[in-house]
MIDOPA-38296 format. One record per residue: residue number from 1; residue in three letters; z, y, x of N, C-alpha, C in turn. Coordinates in Angstrom, 3 decimals, padded with zeros to 6 digits. Example, Ala and Ser with C-alpha at 12.3 -4.5 7.8 and 13.67 -1.06 7.14 Angstrom:
<pts>
<pt><num>1</num><residuo>ALA</residuo><n_c3>007.800</n_c3><n_c2>-005.690</n_c2><n_c1>013.190</n_c1><ca_c3>007.800</ca_c3><ca_c2>-004.500</ca_c2><ca_c1>012.300</ca_c1><c_c3>007.800</c_c3><c_c2>-003.300</c_c2><c_c1>013.200</c_c1></pt>
<pt><num>2</num><residuo>SER</residuo><n_c3>007.080</n_c3><n_c2>-002.250</n_c2><n_c1>012.850</n_c1><ca_c3>007.140</ca_c3><ca_c2>-001.060</ca_c2><ca_c1>013.670</ca_c1><c_c3>007.870</c_c3><c_c2>000.030</c_c2><c_c1>012.900</c_c1></pt>
</pts>
This chain:
<pts>
<pt><num>1</num><residuo>UNK</residuo><n_c3>011.196</n_c3><n_c2>037.791</n_c2><n_c1>009.529</n_c1><ca_c3>012.014</ca_c3><ca_c2>036.888</ca_c2><ca_c1>008.803</ca_c1><c_c3>011.179</c_c3><c_c2>036.077</c_c2><c_c1>007.779</c_c1></pt>
<pt><num>2</num><residuo>UNK</residuo><n_c3>010.273</n_c3><n_c2>036.754</n_c2><n_c1>007.094</n_c1><ca_c3>009.525</ca_c3><ca_c2>036.050</ca_c2><ca_c1>006.073</ca_c1><c_c3>008.587</c_c3><c_c2>035.005</c_c2><c_c1>006.731</c_c1></pt>
<pt><num>3</num><residuo>UNK</residuo><n_c3>008.048</n_c3><n_c2>035.306</n_c2><n_c1>007.852</n_c1><ca_c3>007.211</ca_c3><ca_c2>034.339</ca_c2><ca_c1>008.533</ca_c1><c_c3>007.943</c_c3><c_c2>033.070</c_c2><c_c1>008.864</c_c1></pt>
<pt><num>4</num><residuo>UNK</residuo><n_c3>009.177</n_c3><n_c2>033.184</n_c2><n_c1>009.363</n_c1><ca_c3>009.996</ca_c3><ca_c2>032.039</ca_c2><ca_c1>009.654</ca_c1><c_c3>010.288</c_c3><c_c2>031.226</c_c2><c_c1>008.445</c_c1></pt>
<pt><num>5</num><residuo>UNK</residuo><n_c3>010.553</n_c3><n_c2>031.947</n_c2><n_c1>007.312</n_c1><ca_c3>010.825</ca_c3><ca_c2>031.223</ca_c2><ca_c1>006.104</ca_c1><c_c3>009.637</c_c3><c_c2>030.440</c_c2><c_c1>005.584</c_c1></pt>
<pt><num>6</num><residuo>UNK</residuo><n_c3>008.483</n_c3><n_c2>031.091</n_c2><n_c1>005.707</n_c1><ca_c3>007.258</ca_c3><ca_c2>030.435</ca_c2><ca_c1>005.246</ca_c1><c_c3>006.996</c_c3><c_c2>029.133</c_c2><c_c1>006.102</c_c1></pt>
<pt><num>7</num><residuo>UNK</residuo><n_c3>007.157</n_c3><n_c2>029.282</n_c2><n_c1>007.383</n_c1><ca_c3>006.945</ca_c3><ca_c2>028.149</ca_c2><ca_c1>008.282</ca_c1><c_c3>007.944</c_c3><c_c2>027.030</c_c2><c_c1>007.925</c_c1></pt>
<pt><num>8</num><residuo>UNK</residuo><n_c3>009.208</n_c3><n_c2>027.400</n_c2><n_c1>007.697</n_c1><ca_c3>010.226</ca_c3><ca_c2>026.396</ca_c2><ca_c1>007.370</ca_c1><c_c3>009.894</c_c3><c_c2>025.725</c_c2><c_c1>006.021</c_c1></pt>
<pt><num>9</num><residuo>UNK</residuo><n_c3>009.475</n_c3><n_c2>026.468</n_c2><n_c1>005.034</n_c1><ca_c3>009.088</ca_c3><ca_c2>025.881</ca_c2><ca_c1>003.793</ca_c1><c_c3>007.903</c_c3><c_c2>024.976</c_c2><c_c1>003.882</c_c1></pt>
<pt><num>10</num><residuo>UNK</residuo><n_c3>006.942</n_c3><n_c2>025.464</n_c2><n_c1>004.736</n_c1><ca_c3>005.736</ca_c3><ca_c2>024.627</ca_c2><ca_c1>004.912</ca_c1><c_c3>006.062</c_c3><c_c2>023.284</c_c2><c_c1>005.508</c_c1></pt>
<pt><num>11</num><residuo>UNK</residuo><n_c3>006.966</n_c3><n_c2>023.197</n_c2><n_c1>006.486</n_c1><ca_c3>007.334</ca_c3><ca_c2>021.960</ca_c2><ca_c1>007.040</ca_c1><c_c3>007.968</c_c3><c_c2>021.012</c_c2><c_c1>006.007</c_c1></pt>
<pt><num>12</num><residuo>UNK</residuo><n_c3>008.831</n_c3><n_c2>021.593</n_c2><n_c1>005.168</n_c1><ca_c3>009.464</ca_c3><ca_c2>020.752</ca_c2><ca_c1>004.086</ca_c1><c_c3>008.441</c_c3><c_c2>020.310</c_c2><c_c1>003.086</c_c1></pt>
<pt><num>13</num><residuo>UNK</residuo><n_c3>007.482</n_c3><n_c2>021.129</n_c2><n_c1>002.788</n_c1><ca_c3>006.453</ca_c3><ca_c2>020.739</ca_c2><ca_c1>001.819</ca_c1><c_c3>005.572</c_c3><c_c2>019.633</c_c2><c_c1>002.438</c_c1></pt>
<pt><num>14</num><residuo>UNK</residuo><n_c3>005.334</n_c3><n_c2>019.675</n_c2><n_c1>003.734</n_c1><ca_c3>004.510</ca_c3><ca_c2>018.655</ca_c2><ca_c1>004.410</ca_c1><c_c3>005.241</c_c3><c_c2>017.293</c_c2><c_c1>004.251</c_c1></pt>
<pt><num>15</num><residuo>UNK</residuo><n_c3>006.498</n_c3><n_c2>017.301</n_c2><n_c1>004.526</n_c1><ca_c3>007.273</ca_c3><ca_c2>016.043</ca_c2><ca_c1>004.431</ca_c1><c_c3>007.274</c_c3><c_c2>015.539</c_c2><c_c1>003.000</c_c1></pt>
<pt><num>16</num><residuo>UNK</residuo><n_c3>007.505</n_c3><n_c2>016.418</n_c2><n_c1>002.076</n_c1><ca_c3>007.519</ca_c3><ca_c2>015.986</ca_c2><ca_c1>000.612</ca_c1><c_c3>006.117</c_c3><c_c2>015.461</c_c2><c_c1>000.206</c_c1></pt>
<pt><num>17</num><residuo>UNK</residuo><n_c3>005.076</n_c3><n_c2>016.117</n_c2><n_c1>000.637</n_c1><ca_c3>003.710</ca_c3><ca_c2>015.644</ca_c2><ca_c1>000.322</ca_c1><c_c3>003.452</c_c3><c_c2>014.285</c_c2><c_c1>000.986</c_c1></pt>
<pt><num>18</num><residuo>UNK</residuo><n_c3>004.001</n_c3><n_c2>014.142</n_c2><n_c1>002.169</n_c1><ca_c3>003.815</ca_c3><ca_c2>012.857</ca_c2><ca_c1>002.901</ca_c1><c_c3>004.439</c_c3><c_c2>011.747</c_c2><c_c1>002.135</c_c1></pt>
<pt><num>19</num><residuo>UNK</residuo><n_c3>005.663</n_c3><n_c2>011.978</n_c2><n_c1>001.568</n_c1><ca_c3>006.356</ca_c3><ca_c2>010.917</ca_c2><ca_c1>000.832</ca_c1><c_c3>005.658</c_c3><c_c2>010.645</c_c2><c_c1>-000.499</c_c1></pt>
<pt><num>20</num><residuo>UNK</residuo><n_c3>005.200</n_c3><n_c2>011.706</n_c2><n_c1>-001.207</n_c1><ca_c3>004.541</ca_c3><ca_c2>011.537</ca_c2><ca_c1>-002.492</ca_c1><c_c3>003.239</c_c3><c_c2>010.746</c_c2><c_c1>-002.228</c_c1></pt>
<pt><num>21</num><residuo>UNK</residuo><n_c3>002.501</n_c3><n_c2>011.077</n_c2><n_c1>-001.210</n_c1><ca_c3>001.255</ca_c3><ca_c2>010.335</ca_c2><ca_c1>-000.871</ca_c1><c_c3>001.599</c_c3><c_c2>008.897</c_c2><c_c1>-000.547</c_c1></pt>
<pt><num>22</num><residuo>UNK</residuo><n_c3>002.667</n_c3><n_c2>008.658</n_c2><n_c1>000.189</n_c1><ca_c3>003.071</ca_c3><ca_c2>007.317</ca_c2><ca_c1>000.522</ca_c1><c_c3>003.351</c_c3><c_c2>006.487</c_c2><c_c1>-000.727</c_c1></pt>
<pt><num>23</num><residuo>UNK</residuo><n_c3>004.084</n_c3><n_c2>007.065</n_c2><n_c1>-001.660</n_c1><ca_c3>004.423</ca_c3><ca_c2>006.308</ca_c2><ca_c1>-002.884</ca_c1><c_c3>003.176</c_c3><c_c2>006.060</c_c2><c_c1>-003.730</c_c1></pt>
<pt><num>24</num><residuo>UNK</residuo><n_c3>002.290</n_c3><n_c2>007.042</n_c2><n_c1>-003.778</n_c1><ca_c3>001.027</ca_c3><ca_c2>006.863</ca_c2><ca_c1>-004.552</ca_c1><c_c3>000.242</c_c3><c_c2>005.737</c_c2><c_c1>-003.957</c_c1></pt>
<pt><num>25</num><residuo>UNK</residuo><n_c3>000.074</n_c3><n_c2>005.755</n_c2><n_c1>-002.643</n_c1><ca_c3>-000.677</ca_c3><ca_c2>004.699</ca_c2><ca_c1>-001.961</ca_c1><c_c3>-000.042</c_c3><c_c2>003.348</c_c2><c_c1>-002.169</c_c1></pt>
<pt><num>26</num><residuo>UNK</residuo><n_c3>001.286</n_c3><n_c2>003.279</n_c2><n_c1>-002.097</n_c1><ca_c3>001.984</ca_c3><ca_c2>001.991</ca_c2><ca_c1>-002.371</ca_c1><c_c3>001.733</c_c3><c_c2>001.512</c_c2><c_c1>-003.753</c_c1></pt>
<pt><num>27</num><residuo>UNK</residuo><n_c3>001.745</n_c3><n_c2>002.422</n_c2><n_c1>-004.732</n_c1><ca_c3>001.521</ca_c3><ca_c2>002.052</ca_c2><ca_c1>-006.117</ca_c1><c_c3>000.125</c_c3><c_c2>001.477</c_c2><c_c1>-006.295</c_c1></pt>
<pt><num>28</num><residuo>UNK</residuo><n_c3>-000.879</n_c3><n_c2>002.065</n_c2><n_c1>-005.659</n_c1><ca_c3>-002.264</ca_c3><ca_c2>001.599</ca_c2><ca_c1>-005.728</ca_c1><c_c3>-002.380</c_c3><c_c2>000.215</c_c2><c_c1>-005.110</c_c1></pt>
<pt><num>29</num><residuo>UNK</residuo><n_c3>-001.763</n_c3><n_c2>000.028</n_c2><n_c1>-003.891</n_c1><ca_c3>-001.819</ca_c3><ca_c2>-001.283</ca_c2><ca_c1>-003.226</ca_c1><c_c3>-001.127</c_c3><c_c2>-002.339</c_c2><c_c1>-004.028</c_c1></pt>
<pt><num>30</num><residuo>UNK</residuo><n_c3>000.010</n_c3><n_c2>-002.034</n_c2><n_c1>-004.633</n_c1><ca_c3>000.749</ca_c3><ca_c2>-003.022</ca_c2><ca_c1>-005.429</ca_c1><c_c3>-000.073</c_c3><c_c2>-003.384</c_c2><c_c1>-006.649</c_c1></pt>
<pt><num>31</num><residuo>UNK</residuo><n_c3>-000.684</n_c3><n_c2>-002.380</n_c2><n_c1>-007.296</n_c1><ca_c3>-001.557</ca_c3><ca_c2>-002.707</ca_c2><ca_c1>-008.459</ca_c1><c_c3>-002.754</c_c3><c_c2>-003.545</c_c2><c_c1>-008.079</c_c1></pt>
<pt><num>32</num><residuo>UNK</residuo><n_c3>-003.426</n_c3><n_c2>-003.237</n_c2><n_c1>-006.987</n_c1><ca_c3>-004.549</ca_c3><ca_c2>-004.026</ca_c2><ca_c1>-006.530</ca_c1><c_c3>-004.142</c_c3><c_c2>-005.477</c_c2><c_c1>-006.203</c_c1></pt>
<pt><num>33</num><residuo>UNK</residuo><n_c3>-002.955</n_c3><n_c2>-005.633</n_c2><n_c1>-005.541</n_c1><ca_c3>-002.511</ca_c3><ca_c2>-006.971</ca_c2><ca_c1>-005.224</ca_c1><c_c3>-002.183</c_c3><c_c2>-007.719</c_c2><c_c1>-006.516</c_c1></pt>
<pt><num>34</num><residuo>UNK</residuo><n_c3>-001.535</n_c3><n_c2>-007.092</n_c2><n_c1>-007.467</n_c1><ca_c3>-001.215</ca_c3><ca_c2>-007.708</ca_c2><ca_c1>-008.702</ca_c1><c_c3>-002.454</c_c3><c_c2>-008.162</c_c2><c_c1>-009.494</c_c1></pt>
<pt><num>35</num><residuo>UNK</residuo><n_c3>-003.450</n_c3><n_c2>-007.278</n_c2><n_c1>-009.530</n_c1><ca_c3>-004.709</ca_c3><ca_c2>-007.613</ca_c2><ca_c1>-010.229</ca_c1><c_c3>-005.399</c_c3><c_c2>-008.749</c_c2><c_c1>-009.519</c_c1></pt>
<pt><num>36</num><residuo>UNK</residuo><n_c3>-005.447</n_c3><n_c2>-008.710</n_c2><n_c1>-008.195</n_c1><ca_c3>-006.102</ca_c3><ca_c2>-009.770</ca_c2><ca_c1>-007.395</ca_c1><c_c3>-005.439</c_c3><c_c2>-011.097</c_c2><c_c1>-007.616</c_c1></pt>
<pt><num>37</num><residuo>UNK</residuo><n_c3>-004.059</n_c3><n_c2>-011.075</n_c2><n_c1>-007.634</n_c1><ca_c3>-003.328</ca_c3><ca_c2>-012.307</ca_c2><ca_c1>-007.862</ca_c1><c_c3>-003.575</c_c3><c_c2>-012.848</c_c2><c_c1>-009.259</c_c1></pt>
<pt><num>38</num><residuo>UNK</residuo><n_c3>-003.611</n_c3><n_c2>-011.987</n_c2><n_c1>-010.254</n_c1><ca_c3>-003.902</ca_c3><ca_c2>-012.388</ca_c2><ca_c1>-011.623</ca_c1><c_c3>-005.307</c_c3><c_c2>-013.059</c_c2><c_c1>-011.721</c_c1></pt>
<pt><num>39</num><residuo>UNK</residuo><n_c3>-006.254</n_c3><n_c2>-012.417</n_c2><n_c1>-011.122</n_c1><ca_c3>-007.637</ca_c3><ca_c2>-012.975</ca_c2><ca_c1>-011.147</ca_c1><c_c3>-007.661</c_c3><c_c2>-014.330</c_c2><c_c1>-010.434</c_c1></pt>
<pt><num>40</num><residuo>UNK</residuo><n_c3>-007.041</n_c3><n_c2>-014.453</n_c2><n_c1>-009.328</n_c1><ca_c3>-007.047</ca_c3><ca_c2>-015.717</ca_c2><ca_c1>-008.565</ca_c1><c_c3>-006.370</c_c3><c_c2>-016.850</c_c2><c_c1>-009.387</c_c1></pt>
<pt><num>41</num><residuo>UNK</residuo><n_c3>-005.275</n_c3><n_c2>-016.556</n_c2><n_c1>-010.015</n_c1><ca_c3>-004.537</ca_c3><ca_c2>-017.635</ca_c2><ca_c1>-010.727</ca_c1><c_c3>-005.080</c_c3><c_c2>-017.915</c_c2><c_c1>-012.125</c_c1></pt>
<pt><num>42</num><residuo>UNK</residuo><n_c3>-005.857</n_c3><n_c2>-017.013</n_c2><n_c1>-012.720</n_c1><ca_c3>-006.356</ca_c3><ca_c2>-017.309</ca_c2><ca_c1>-014.052</ca_c1><c_c3>-007.780</c_c3><c_c2>-017.734</c_c2><c_c1>-014.131</c_c1></pt>
<pt><num>43</num><residuo>UNK</residuo><n_c3>-008.538</n_c3><n_c2>-017.625</n_c2><n_c1>-013.038</n_c1><ca_c3>-009.972</ca_c3><ca_c2>-018.049</ca_c2><ca_c1>-013.127</ca_c1><c_c3>-010.055</c_c3><c_c2>-019.556</c_c2><c_c1>-013.037</c_c1></pt>
<pt><num>44</num><residuo>UNK</residuo><n_c3>-011.042</n_c3><n_c2>-020.055</n_c2><n_c1>-013.722</n_c1><ca_c3>-011.239</ca_c3><ca_c2>-021.487</ca_c2><ca_c1>-013.738</ca_c1><c_c3>-012.371</c_c3><c_c2>-021.909</c_c2><c_c1>-012.697</c_c1></pt>
<pt><num>45</num><residuo>UNK</residuo><n_c3>-013.294</n_c3><n_c2>-020.979</n_c2><n_c1>-012.493</n_c1><ca_c3>-014.423</ca_c3><ca_c2>-021.269</ca_c2><ca_c1>-011.580</ca_c1><c_c3>-014.553</c_c3><c_c2>-020.051</c_c2><c_c1>-010.624</c_c1></pt>
<pt><num>46</num><residuo>UNK</residuo><n_c3>-014.689</n_c3><n_c2>-020.232</n_c2><n_c1>-009.334</n_c1><ca_c3>-014.832</ca_c3><ca_c2>-019.107</ca_c2><ca_c1>-008.434</ca_c1><c_c3>-016.329</c_c3><c_c2>-018.654</c_c2><c_c1>-008.360</c_c1></pt>
<pt><num>47</num><residuo>UNK</residuo><n_c3>-016.603</n_c3><n_c2>-017.720</n_c2><n_c1>-007.534</n_c1><ca_c3>-017.959</ca_c3><ca_c2>-017.125</ca_c2><ca_c1>-007.401</ca_c1><c_c3>-019.045</c_c3><c_c2>-018.076</c_c2><c_c1>-006.969</c_c1></pt>
<pt><num>48</num><residuo>UNK</residuo><n_c3>-018.611</n_c3><n_c2>-019.113</n_c2><n_c1>-006.250</n_c1><ca_c3>-019.581</ca_c3><ca_c2>-020.114</ca_c2><ca_c1>-005.760</ca_c1><c_c3>-019.775</c_c3><c_c2>-021.223</c_c2><c_c1>-006.828</c_c1></pt>
<pt><num>49</num><residuo>UNK</residuo><n_c3>-019.083</n_c3><n_c2>-021.170</n_c2><n_c1>-007.946</n_c1><ca_c3>-019.238</ca_c3><ca_c2>-022.202</ca_c2><ca_c1>-008.954</ca_c1><c_c3>-018.304</c_c3><c_c2>-023.425</c_c2><c_c1>-008.788</c_c1></pt>
<pt><num>50</num><residuo>UNK</residuo><n_c3>-017.343</n_c3><n_c2>-023.310</n_c2><n_c1>-007.867</n_c1><ca_c3>-016.414</ca_c3><ca_c2>-024.409</ca_c2><ca_c1>-007.613</ca_c1><c_c3>-015.300</c_c3><c_c2>-024.348</c_c2><c_c1>-008.571</c_c1></pt>
<pt><num>51</num><residuo>UNK</residuo><n_c3>-014.975</n_c3><n_c2>-025.421</n_c2><n_c1>-009.253</n_c1><ca_c3>-013.827</ca_c3><ca_c2>-025.474</ca_c2><ca_c1>-010.234</ca_c1><c_c3>-012.541</c_c3><c_c2>-025.328</c_c2><c_c1>-009.392</c_c1></pt>
<pt><num>52</num><residuo>UNK</residuo><n_c3>-011.648</n_c3><n_c2>-024.472</n_c2><n_c1>-009.891</n_c1><ca_c3>-010.442</ca_c3><ca_c2>-024.113</ca_c2><ca_c1>-009.141</ca_c1><c_c3>-009.321</c_c3><c_c2>-025.023</c_c2><c_c1>-009.463</c_c1></pt>
<pt><num>53</num><residuo>UNK</residuo><n_c3>-008.858</n_c3><n_c2>-025.819</n_c2><n_c1>-008.489</n_c1><ca_c3>-007.642</ca_c3><ca_c2>-026.637</ca_c2><ca_c1>-008.631</ca_c1><c_c3>-006.476</c_c3><c_c2>-025.816</c_c2><c_c1>-008.195</c_c1></pt>
<pt><num>54</num><residuo>UNK</residuo><n_c3>-005.245</n_c3><n_c2>-026.264</n_c2><n_c1>-008.502</n_c1><ca_c3>-004.074</ca_c3><ca_c2>-025.505</ca_c2><ca_c1>-008.010</ca_c1><c_c3>-004.043</c_c3><c_c2>-025.300</c_c2><c_c1>-006.502</c_c1></pt>
<pt><num>55</num><residuo>UNK</residuo><n_c3>-004.531</n_c3><n_c2>-026.303</n_c2><n_c1>-005.788</n_c1><ca_c3>-004.579</ca_c3><ca_c2>-026.161</ca_c2><ca_c1>-004.347</ca_c1><c_c3>-005.520</c_c3><c_c2>-025.105</c_c2><c_c1>-003.833</c_c1></pt>
<pt><num>56</num><residuo>UNK</residuo><n_c3>-006.698</n_c3><n_c2>-025.022</n_c2><n_c1>-004.516</n_c1><ca_c3>-007.709</ca_c3><ca_c2>-024.030</ca_c2><ca_c1>-004.126</ca_c1><c_c3>-007.215</c_c3><c_c2>-022.635</c_c2><c_c1>-004.521</c_c1></pt>
<pt><num>57</num><residuo>UNK</residuo><n_c3>-006.503</n_c3><n_c2>-022.555</n_c2><n_c1>-005.652</n_c1><ca_c3>-005.967</ca_c3><ca_c2>-021.258</ca_c2><ca_c1>-006.082</ca_c1><c_c3>-004.889</c_c3><c_c2>-020.767</c_c2><c_c1>-005.092</c_c1></pt>
<pt><num>58</num><residuo>UNK</residuo><n_c3>-004.108</n_c3><n_c2>-021.708</n_c2><n_c1>-004.551</n_c1><ca_c3>-003.125</ca_c3><ca_c2>-021.355</ca_c2><ca_c1>-003.558</ca_c1><c_c3>-003.813</c_c3><c_c2>-020.875</c_c2><c_c1>-002.289</c_c1></pt>
<pt><num>59</num><residuo>UNK</residuo><n_c3>-004.884</n_c3><n_c2>-021.562</n_c2><n_c1>-001.857</n_c1><ca_c3>-005.604</ca_c3><ca_c2>-021.139</ca_c2><ca_c1>-000.666</ca_c1><c_c3>-006.177</c_c3><c_c2>-019.704</c_c2><c_c1>-000.893</c_c1></pt>
<pt><num>60</num><residuo>UNK</residuo><n_c3>-006.758</n_c3><n_c2>-019.465</n_c2><n_c1>-002.010</n_c1><ca_c3>-007.303</ca_c3><ca_c2>-018.116</ca_c2><ca_c1>-002.365</ca_c1><c_c3>-006.151</c_c3><c_c2>-017.077</c_c2><c_c1>-002.354</c_c1></pt>
<pt><num>61</num><residuo>UNK</residuo><n_c3>-004.998</n_c3><n_c2>-017.439</n_c2><n_c1>-002.846</n_c1><ca_c3>-003.923</ca_c3><ca_c2>-016.495</ca_c2><ca_c1>-002.875</ca_c1><c_c3>-003.429</c_c3><c_c2>-016.209</c_c2><c_c1>-001.471</c_c1></pt>
<pt><num>62</num><residuo>UNK</residuo><n_c3>-003.389</n_c3><n_c2>-017.198</n_c2><n_c1>-000.605</n_c1><ca_c3>-002.977</ca_c3><ca_c2>-016.989</ca_c2><ca_c1>000.775</ca_c1><c_c3>-003.988</c_c3><c_c2>-016.074</c_c2><c_c1>001.504</c_c1></pt>
<pt><num>63</num><residuo>UNK</residuo><n_c3>-005.282</n_c3><n_c2>-016.257</n_c2><n_c1>001.241</n_c1><ca_c3>-006.271</ca_c3><ca_c2>-015.399</ca_c2><ca_c1>001.840</ca_c1><c_c3>-006.076</c_c3><c_c2>-013.933</c_c2><c_c1>001.363</c_c1></pt>
<pt><num>64</num><residuo>UNK</residuo><n_c3>-005.787</n_c3><n_c2>-013.807</n_c2><n_c1>000.069</n_c1><ca_c3>-005.478</ca_c3><ca_c2>-012.478</ca_c2><ca_c1>-000.475</ca_c1><c_c3>-004.274</c_c3><c_c2>-011.890</c_c2><c_c1>000.183</c_c1></pt>
<pt><num>65</num><residuo>UNK</residuo><n_c3>-003.266</n_c3><n_c2>-012.665</n_c2><n_c1>000.364</n_c1><ca_c3>-002.028</ca_c3><ca_c2>-012.225</ca_c2><ca_c1>001.008</ca_c1><c_c3>-002.303</c_c3><c_c2>-011.763</c_c2><c_c1>002.454</c_c1></pt>
<pt><num>66</num><residuo>UNK</residuo><n_c3>-003.061</n_c3><n_c2>-012.532</n_c2><n_c1>003.158</n_c1><ca_c3>-003.401</ca_c3><ca_c2>-012.168</ca_c2><ca_c1>004.547</ca_c1><c_c3>-004.204</c_c3><c_c2>-010.855</c_c2><c_c1>004.543</c_c1></pt>
<pt><num>67</num><residuo>UNK</residuo><n_c3>-005.080</n_c3><n_c2>-010.666</n_c2><n_c1>003.629</n_c1><ca_c3>-005.904</ca_c3><ca_c2>-009.417</ca_c2><ca_c1>003.557</ca_c1><c_c3>-005.009</c_c3><c_c2>-008.236</c_c2><c_c1>003.321</c_c1></pt>
<pt><num>68</num><residuo>UNK</residuo><n_c3>-003.886</n_c3><n_c2>-008.418</n_c2><n_c1>002.602</n_c1><ca_c3>-002.966</ca_c3><ca_c2>-007.313</ca_c2><ca_c1>002.250</ca_c1><c_c3>-001.941</c_c3><c_c2>-007.082</c_c2><c_c1>003.402</c_c1></pt>
<pt><num>69</num><residuo>UNK</residuo><n_c3>-001.938</n_c3><n_c2>-007.860</n_c2><n_c1>004.407</n_c1><ca_c3>-001.033</ca_c3><ca_c2>-007.632</ca_c2><ca_c1>005.538</ca_c1><c_c3>-001.427</c_c3><c_c2>-006.364</c_c2><c_c1>006.328</c_c1></pt>
<pt><num>70</num><residuo>UNK</residuo><n_c3>-002.738</n_c3><n_c2>-006.119</n_c2><n_c1>006.463</n_c1><ca_c3>-003.185</ca_c3><ca_c2>-004.929</ca_c2><ca_c1>007.177</ca_c1><c_c3>-002.739</c_c3><c_c2>-003.659</c_c2><c_c1>006.487</c_c1></pt>
<pt><num>71</num><residuo>UNK</residuo><n_c3>-002.983</n_c3><n_c2>-003.426</n_c2><n_c1>005.187</n_c1><ca_c3>-002.476</ca_c3><ca_c2>-002.231</ca_c2><ca_c1>004.520</ca_c1><c_c3>-000.955</c_c3><c_c2>-002.144</c_c2><c_c1>004.569</c_c1></pt>
<pt><num>72</num><residuo>UNK</residuo><n_c3>-000.256</n_c3><n_c2>-003.314</n_c2><n_c1>004.485</n_c1><ca_c3>001.170</ca_c3><ca_c2>-003.292</ca_c2><ca_c1>004.531</ca_c1><c_c3>001.655</c_c3><c_c2>-002.749</c_c2><c_c1>005.866</c_c1></pt>
<pt><num>73</num><residuo>UNK</residuo><n_c3>001.025</n_c3><n_c2>-003.181</n_c2><n_c1>006.960</n_c1><ca_c3>001.373</ca_c3><ca_c2>-002.682</ca_c2><ca_c1>008.268</ca_c1><c_c3>001.141</c_c3><c_c2>-001.175</c_c2><c_c1>008.388</c_c1></pt>
<pt><num>74</num><residuo>UNK</residuo><n_c3>000.026</n_c3><n_c2>-000.704</n_c2><n_c1>007.834</n_c1><ca_c3>-000.262</ca_c3><ca_c2>000.741</ca_c2><ca_c1>007.868</ca_c1><c_c3>000.797</c_c3><c_c2>001.460</c_c2><c_c1>007.115</c_c1></pt>
<pt><num>75</num><residuo>UNK</residuo><n_c3>001.178</n_c3><n_c2>000.978</n_c2><n_c1>005.902</n_c1><ca_c3>002.166</ca_c3><ca_c2>001.596</ca_c2><ca_c1>005.086</ca_c1><c_c3>003.525</c_c3><c_c2>001.657</c_c2><c_c1>005.787</c_c1></pt>
<pt><num>76</num><residuo>UNK</residuo><n_c3>003.891</n_c3><n_c2>000.628</n_c2><n_c1>006.525</n_c1><ca_c3>005.183</ca_c3><ca_c2>000.623</ca_c2><ca_c1>007.243</ca_c1><c_c3>005.147</c_c3><c_c2>001.692</c_c2><c_c1>008.349</c_c1></pt>
<pt><num>77</num><residuo>UNK</residuo><n_c3>004.035</n_c3><n_c2>001.717</n_c2><n_c1>009.089</n_c1><ca_c3>003.902</ca_c3><ca_c2>002.764</ca_c2><ca_c1>010.131</ca_c1><c_c3>003.968</c_c3><c_c2>004.176</c_c2><c_c1>009.527</c_c1></pt>
<pt><num>78</num><residuo>UNK</residuo><n_c3>003.290</n_c3><n_c2>004.381</n_c2><n_c1>008.408</n_c1><ca_c3>003.305</ca_c3><ca_c2>005.641</ca_c2><ca_c1>007.708</ca_c1><c_c3>004.729</c_c3><c_c2>006.022</c_c2><c_c1>007.257</c_c1></pt>
<pt><num>79</num><residuo>UNK</residuo><n_c3>005.478</n_c3><n_c2>005.048</n_c2><n_c1>006.793</n_c1><ca_c3>006.827</ca_c3><ca_c2>005.297</ca_c2><ca_c1>006.335</ca_c1><c_c3>007.742</c_c3><c_c2>005.721</c_c2><c_c1>007.524</c_c1></pt>
<pt><num>80</num><residuo>UNK</residuo><n_c3>007.576</n_c3><n_c2>005.043</n_c2><n_c1>008.634</n_c1><ca_c3>008.332</ca_c3><ca_c2>005.417</ca_c2><ca_c1>009.803</ca_c1><c_c3>008.002</c_c3><c_c2>006.848</c_c2><c_c1>010.289</c_c1></pt>
<pt><num>81</num><residuo>UNK</residuo><n_c3>006.717</n_c3><n_c2>007.186</n_c2><n_c1>010.226</n_c1><ca_c3>006.298</ca_c3><ca_c2>008.571</ca_c2><ca_c1>010.620</ca_c1><c_c3>006.893</c_c3><c_c2>009.580</c_c2><c_c1>009.659</c_c1></pt>
<pt><num>82</num><residuo>UNK</residuo><n_c3>006.862</n_c3><n_c2>009.268</n_c2><n_c1>008.319</n_c1><ca_c3>007.443</ca_c3><ca_c2>010.184</ca_c2><ca_c1>007.383</ca_c1><c_c3>008.983</c_c3><c_c2>010.385</c_c2><c_c1>007.617</c_c1></pt>
<pt><num>83</num><residuo>UNK</residuo><n_c3>009.671</n_c3><n_c2>009.296</n_c2><n_c1>007.992</n_c1><ca_c3>011.083</ca_c3><ca_c2>009.428</ca_c2><ca_c1>008.273</ca_c1><c_c3>011.307</c_c3><c_c2>010.266</c_c2><c_c1>009.512</c_c1></pt>
<pt><num>84</num><residuo>UNK</residuo><n_c3>010.539</n_c3><n_c2>010.121</n_c2><n_c1>010.503</n_c1><ca_c3>010.699</ca_c3><ca_c2>010.926</ca_c2><ca_c1>011.709</ca_c1><c_c3>010.356</c_c3><c_c2>012.372</c_c2><c_c1>011.465</c_c1></pt>
<pt><num>85</num><residuo>UNK</residuo><n_c3>009.348</n_c3><n_c2>012.641</n_c2><n_c1>010.653</n_c1><ca_c3>009.010</ca_c3><ca_c2>014.058</ca_c2><ca_c1>010.353</ca_c1><c_c3>010.121</c_c3><c_c2>014.660</c_c2><c_c1>009.529</c_c1></pt>
<pt><num>86</num><residuo>UNK</residuo><n_c3>010.743</n_c3><n_c2>013.879</n_c2><n_c1>008.578</n_c1><ca_c3>011.812</ca_c3><ca_c2>014.389</ca_c2><ca_c1>007.769</ca_c1><c_c3>013.044</c_c3><c_c2>014.733</c_c2><c_c1>008.598</c_c1></pt>
<pt><num>87</num><residuo>UNK</residuo><n_c3>013.309</n_c3><n_c2>013.958</n_c2><n_c1>009.566</n_c1><ca_c3>014.491</ca_c3><ca_c2>014.196</ca_c2><ca_c1>010.413</ca_c1><c_c3>014.303</c_c3><c_c2>015.413</c_c2><c_c1>011.350</c_c1></pt>
<pt><num>88</num><residuo>UNK</residuo><n_c3>013.055</n_c3><n_c2>015.635</n_c2><n_c1>011.812</n_c1><ca_c3>012.815</ca_c3><ca_c2>016.732</ca_c2><ca_c1>012.748</ca_c1><c_c3>012.718</c_c3><c_c2>018.073</c_c2><c_c1>012.092</c_c1></pt>
<pt><num>89</num><residuo>UNK</residuo><n_c3>012.422</n_c3><n_c2>018.074</n_c2><n_c1>010.710</n_c1><ca_c3>012.310</ca_c3><ca_c2>019.382</ca_c2><ca_c1>010.065</ca_c1><c_c3>013.592</c_c3><c_c2>019.884</c_c2><c_c1>009.426</c_c1></pt>
</pts>
């Protein structure tokens, strides 16, 4: 009986840890995106020495946005897996 209870609790803890990890990872990605956006919109000159016009800032922001699509996709897949694990336990 105790072994079955331990296994049952372990599965629940795994799901809980999965969700906590998911939220922590999301918080980190949101913070990185916010910091990157702030840097792009507040800088006057980029790393190559080019003065930033609003159009160039928009292009840099779009590049940043495209770069964050990959982690967003991974987070969505991770969320779906967490939901499936939660339903099966």
